[in-house]
N, C-alpha and C positions, 0 to 999 in steps of 0.2 A: 337683691338681698337673699332671695330664696335659694339661689345657687350656692352662695357662701354658707348659708345655714346647712344645707345638705353636706357640703364638703367638710364641715366641722363636726356635725352631730353624728354622722354615720360612723366615722372611725373612732368616735369617743363613746360609743355605747358601752365599751369596757376599756379600762385603762390599759390593759395588756394589748388589746386590739389596736389602741392608739399607738402604743410603742412599736407594734409590728408594722404599722403603716408609716412610721417615720422614715425608714430608708427610701420609700417611694417619693417622699417629699424632696429629697436631695436630687440634684440633677444627675441622672444616670448617664453612663458612657454612651449607651445607644442613642439617647436623645441628643447628646452633643454631636455624635457622628451623623445622625440623620439631618440635624439642622445644617451642618456644614455641607452635606451632600446636596440638599435642596438649595442652599445658598450658592453652591457652585453652578447650578443651572441658571439661576438669576444672573450670576456674574458673567456667564457665557453670553446670555441674551443681551446684557448691558454692553459688553464688549462689541458684539456684532452691531448693535444699534449705534454705538459711538463711531464705528468705522463707516457705516452707511451715512450717518448724519454729517460727518466731517467731509465727505466727498460730494455732498449736494452743492449745486452751483450757487445757492443763496448765501453762502458763507455765514449762515446763522450760528453754526457750531462755535466758531472762533469768536464771533461777536458776543454771544451769550457768556461763555466761560471766561472771556477776557474783560467783561464789564467789571468796573470797580465799585466797591462799597467799603465804607470805613466807619470807625467810631472815634469820637473826640472827647476825651476826658481831661481836658486842659493839658496837664503835663504828660499824659499818656495818649498818644495818637496812633491809630493803626489804619492803614489804607491798603487794601489787598484786592486782587481780582477775585471773582466768584470761584474760580478754580482753586485759588490759594485758600479761600475760606473753607472749601471742602477738604483740601489736603491738610491744612493746619488746624482747622476747627473740628469738623465732624470726625476726621480720622483720629482725633484724640480719644473719642469714645471707643473706636476700634482698638486702639492701643491700651486703653483702660481695661477692656475685656481680655486682651492678651496678657496684661499684668495679672488679672485674676486667674487666668488659665495657668500661667507659670507658677503662681503661688500654690494653686491647688495641686498641680503635679508634683511640686517640690515637697509638699507636706504629706500627701496621701495618695499620690498617683504613681505613675511609672518612674518618676524621678525621686521617689521618697527614700530609697535605700541605695547605698553606693553600688552594690552589685546589680541591682535592677536598673539603675541609671546608666551604668557603664556603657552598654551597647548603644542606646540612642544618643548619648553624649558623644561617643567616639564617632558614630556615623554622621551626626550633624557637624562635628568639627571637620571631618574629611570633606563633607559636602559644602563647606564654606571655604576651606583653604585651597583645595585643588581648583575650583572654578576661578577664584581670584588670581591664582598663579597663571592659569591659562590666559585670562584676560590681560594680565600685565605682560605676559610674553609677547602679545601682539600689539600692546599699546604703550609700553613704557617709553617715556621720553616724547610721546606724541600729545596732541591736543586733547585726546580722550582719555588720558591716563587716569584722571580722577574718578572714572566710572568703574573701578575695580570691584566695588561692593555690589554692583547690580546683579551679577549672576549668582550671588551667594544665597539668595532667598528661595524658600519652598512655599508655595501657596497652599495653605491647609484646605481651603474650600475646594479648589480644583482637584487636588490630590485625593482627598477623601471622596469627592464626587466621582472621580474616575474609578476608584475601588468599588463604589456603590453600584456602578453599572454591571459589575460582575456578580452581584448578588451574594448569596450565602456560600458560594464556593470559596470566597476569600476567608481564611481563618481570622477569627476575631483578634487573635494575638498579633497577626500581621497588621491589622488596622490600628491596633493600639501602639505598636512599634512605630508605624509611620506618623501617627498623631504625636507621640512623644518626641520623635525626631524633629518634626516641624515646629513644635513648641520650643525646643532647644535652639533650633534655627532662628526662630523669632527673637529669642533672647540675644543671640549673637548679632542679629541685625540691629536690634535696639542699641547694643553697645557700639556697633560700628557707626550708627547715626549720631549717637551722642558724642563720640570721640573724634570722628573724622569728617562729618558732614554738618558742621556748625559754622556760624559766622564769627565775627569778632566778639569776644566774650566781654560782657559788662558785669564786673564782679558784684556791684551793688544790686543789680536786678537779680543775679543768680543767688546771692545770699538771701534776698527777699523771698525768692521762690522756695529755697530750702527751709527757711524759717516758717513759711506758711504750711509747707508739707509736714514739718515737725509739729505744727499746731494740731494736726489730726490726732497725733498720739496723745497730746494733752487732753483733747476732747474725749478720747477713748478712756483715759485714766479717770476722767471726771464722771464717767458713766453716761455720757451723752449718746443717745441712741437714734434720735431723729436725723434723717438724712439731709435736711435742709442746711444745717451748719457745715456739714462736710461738703455739700455741693457748692456752697458759697466759697469755701476755702479752695476747692478745686478750680473754680473759675478764676479766682484771684491768682492762684499759683500758675495757671495757664497764661494769664496776662503777663505776669512777671517773667516766666520762662520765655515767652515770646520776645520780650524786650531784652532778655539777657544775651541772646545770640545762640543759645542752645535750642534745638528744635522744640517747639512748643508741645508736640505730642509726647515728649518724655515726661511731662507732668502727668499725663494720663497713665503711663506705665507705673510711675511712682505711686500714684493714688491707688492703683490696683494692688500693688505689692503691699501697701500699708493697710489695706482693708482687713478687718478682723476675720479670722478663720474659725473662731470658736463661737458656738451659739451662746446667747445670753442665758438660756435656761436649758437644763439637761433633761434626759428622759425621766429621772426621778421626780423632778418638779412637775412634769406632766402627769405622771402616775399618781402623785400625791394630791393634785388639784383637780384633775379632770372629772373624777367621779362626783365631787361635791358641786362643781360648776354645772355639770349636766343635771344634777338633782335640783339645783336652784332654778335652772331654766325650765325644767318640766313642771316644777311646782308653780312657778310664776305663770306659765301658760295655762295651767289648769284653773287658776283663779278667774281668768277671763275678764279681768278689769283693766282699766287704763293703767293703773299703777302696776298691775301684773305685767302688762305689755312693756312698760318701761323697764321693769326689773328683768324681764326675759331678754330684752335688747342689751341691757348691761351685761348679763351673763354671756350672751353671744360675743360681745366685744371682748370680754375677758378671755373667752375661749380662743378667739381669733388672735389676740395678742400673745397668748401662751403658745399657741401652735406656731405662730411666726417666730417667736423667740427661741424655739427649739431648732431652728435653722440658722446657720451662721450668716452674717451679712454678706460674706463672700459668696456663699451658695445662692442666696436670694438675688443678689445683684447680677451674678453671672446668668442665672436662670431668666431674669427679666431682660437684660441687655443683649445677651448673645443673639436672640432672633433679630432684634433691631439692627445689630451690627452686620449680621450675615445677609438679611433680607433687604436692607435699605441702604446702610452707609457704604458698605463695600461695593455693591452694584452702582451706587451713585458716584463713588470714586472712579470706578472703571469708566462710567459714562463720561466723566469730566476729563479723563486722562488718556484713554485708549484711542481717541480719535486721531487718525493720521490721514492727512490729505495725500493720497497715493496717486502719483502720476509717473510718467516715464523717467523724469529727471530724479525723482525721489528714489525709485527702485534702482536706477543706475548708480546713484551715490551709495545706497545701502549695500549693494553687491560688492562694491569696491572698498567699503568702509571697514577699517580694523575695529571700530567700535561695534558695529553690527556683528562682525565675525567673532569678536571676543565674547560678547554677550551670548550669542547663539552656541558657540563651542563650549563656553563655560557651563551652560545648562545641559547641552546634549552629551558632551563627553566628560566634563569636569564633575558634575553632580554624581552620576552613577559610579564613576571611577573612584572618586573620593569616598563616597559612602561605603562601597563594597570593600575597598582597600583598608580603610580605618576600622571597619567592623571586623574584617578577617584578622587584622593585627590584634584587636582587643580580645577576640576569642582565642587566638593562638597564644597570647600571653597569659591566658587564664583569668583575666579580670572581668570577662563577660561571657555570656552564653546565649545561643540562639533562643528566641522565644519558643515556648511549648508549641509543638505542632508545625513549626516553620522550618523549612529547609533552605539551603543556600540559593537554589534557583528562584524560590519565592521572594527571598530577600533582595535578590538582584532585580526582580520585577518591581518591588516597592522602591528600590533605588532609582529605577528609570522613571517611575511616576513622580518621584520627588524632584525630578528635573523640571517639573512644571513650576516655574517661578513667575508669578504674575503681580499680585497686589503690592507686596513689599518691594519687588524689583522695579515696578513703575514708580513707586514712591521714592526710592533711592535715586532713580534716573532723574527725577525732577529736582532733587537736591544736588546731584553731581554736576549737572550741566546748565549753565545759563544761556548757552548758544542753542537756539531752537533746532538748528540742523543736527547737531550732535544728539540732542534729546530725541529727535525723530529717528535717527539711526539706531539709538539704543532701544527705543520702543519697538522698532521693526525686529530687532534681534530677539527681544523678549517674546513677542507674539509668535515669531517663526519657531524659535527654540521650544517654547512651551507647547505649541500645537504638535510639533513633531514628537515630543516626549509623551504627550497624552496618548497619541495613536500608538507609538512604539510600546509604551508601558502596558496599555490594554491588550495589545496583541501578544506580547511576551507572557503576561500573566495568564491570559486565557489558555495559552499553550501549555504552560507548566502546571496549571491547575487541572486541565483536562488529563494530562499525563498522570497526575496524582490520583484523580478519580479512577482512571483505568487500573492503576496498581491496586487501589483499595477494592475495586470490583473483582 
């Protein structure tokens, strides 16, 4: 309690000091980038752990993640493997955070204005179209044709983590560009999952899910602020979406996009009330009686509520859930999905597989080529401009790093293939292509940034 007291009283010694502190309450870009960078290291460790675990002679990896658990609600029954519960359940939180990030960027980030958004949108579009075309060129008409969406994704955590290894030499505008590109890429991946990687659609369940999601708007109009009703609707919408045939994680994205982006109280409310509340708190504390203690606690609660309400639900939820997503859910997803039992036969099949080649080439060649080509066309057409302080060689380096497609690529591979052999071939392509692009992107960027420092010196 003492900690929360200091966090409220210190900035509220003066109303204008409180207003000056408000921007620090919002999640800053640097905090977001640092969380993604640290999450990338955990993701790398989880991937390595999955590969080691899957190749132990005990077969415990497959036994654990293949174990089944279910729920039975009479007319609604779900029986899934532990891996599927991670992919369909926990990853809904990841996609909820993605929905929050997309809305934030659309409203007040790099995607807020048409000209600001033009470059990352064009780059992301190229980074999705060209890899898919390369994959289809190798797999059209074959058993692996359905995996064309796998090489379209950019992994934010790994990409930002790679840039973080280069430290302050990387211009912040380049990091912001890559982040905006990856968020648009996530939006494209969500659309691909919803449109092309769904099962047979049950119209009744889908309409139920839509009605439940619309219910959040009704609660917002009614002034409901407590998170519990929204969480209950989110769980119910997830269950309905799961039964509808549309992938259940889409419910998480929709809930993120529907989250209010405006605070319940503005700075004027804080300025008008903070002084009197602090005065009430100080007067109650000075009395030193039990009644005074109760009054001081009430004043503190009022200050806490007022301070919380000056931050939008979107900012508060993203600030709370983003670390859980980056530090726990995504590494756990990698642990459950990146394990491949590698032996001579698997490697032999992967080397000869058009699925592996299509995924790897899509990431290694398609991603940077598509991003740079579409970016150049957008700049050439006059609809976009390079970010401040960024030159074409640096953008090419960011495009190479964007070829690290991991989390969403693994996610789509699980949706695309029911054949375990094809899924393993796709995962080998993801791991090989992503590892190559991480090394190549770091080496290329280190070279061009060193050249830039030499010119400035």
